[in-house]
Phi, psi and omega in degrees: 000121186283134176251116179283140173219128171285099184284321172226157184310122192058015174242116182249152163241150175249113178274128193262152179274353168290358186074039176228172177231141179235132168272105192282336180293342190236350175069033189242121172272146179234131182219134180244148169050065179287324179050046176304134175086010181292323181294312181287334175302311188290323179293326181289343170270008173085016182261124178292121181217164183300154177263163168069020174293329172299320172303317180292322181288312186292330178293319181286331168302308173311310180303312179297315171306310179293318184292342184250329184079027190299135174254002175208146181227129179241117172273127179279040177100158176049057170296298182259138180291308191202179173291339178278000179283347176294084171246146180302309182308311181308304185297324183293321179294321172291326172299319177291326175297321182291315181298322174292339179241042184304327182286003190248123172284131187239134190225136169246119173278105190304128181253183188289332175285330176291331174304325180267326180284328175103159174297154180305148170308157189289327183288352168281346185048057175232119185283135180246136183220152176280157179284158345287151171249120181272133181221089184064232180281354186268148170240118196262129184217171170263310183277135180282072177238126180304146166238141190295344188251012176173172185275137188263137162244137193210183177229231166082309188282344192036064179303142170213167180222142183257131176242144184255138180255178176293337183259026172066019170275158179230138185230133178257126183231137175303156180204155172273142182224106186241115176269197187288329182229350182226133173247139181245127171269154176289161171300128188278317193308149179278341176231086180215149182284170169224150189234138183295135182285149168258100196273137173247160188301140187086343182291146168250132182233130174244120184273140168275113178238098192054253194255020185211157182241127186234147174277137179236000000 
């Protein structure tokens, strides 16, 4: 279930359970921290990690594009995890995904992992730019640092929130975190860590719980 949220007066984002945000006024889908190829990077270092994480990430991208009809997609940094992500299966999977969505314009706002991994290969047809990228009232960035001339939407922090239940159980859920001047999207990648948000008075936090997004 998509959660519409008025982030600034008259400016709405639709928060998706796929852990992405959609700007309906501009037809733009926003995705942070996909970290494509992270699992293969770890396996190349001899660390046993889950398989098929890239396939899962790309499937949720398919779902988010289908749910919104987005004509533009902006990655808010860390599309590729590292230079070790350069594996044939990973690159071929992303190339097939890009072919399925040839009509969608795709831009990468470079993040810290992109500095090490390098820009996407030319055949992916993904334009890479430095932060900030202006889109209407938004300043699209990887690092969640305020800008004087617009509201920042960013990634990098992999935010989550911990919820407690009646039986003293605790559950960590990825979340969207919107402050007064900066909003941070959850990490999109299927194989990423999470860090608890530091919530300030007036902040709004929306948790991703299975197939829905809810304010908490």
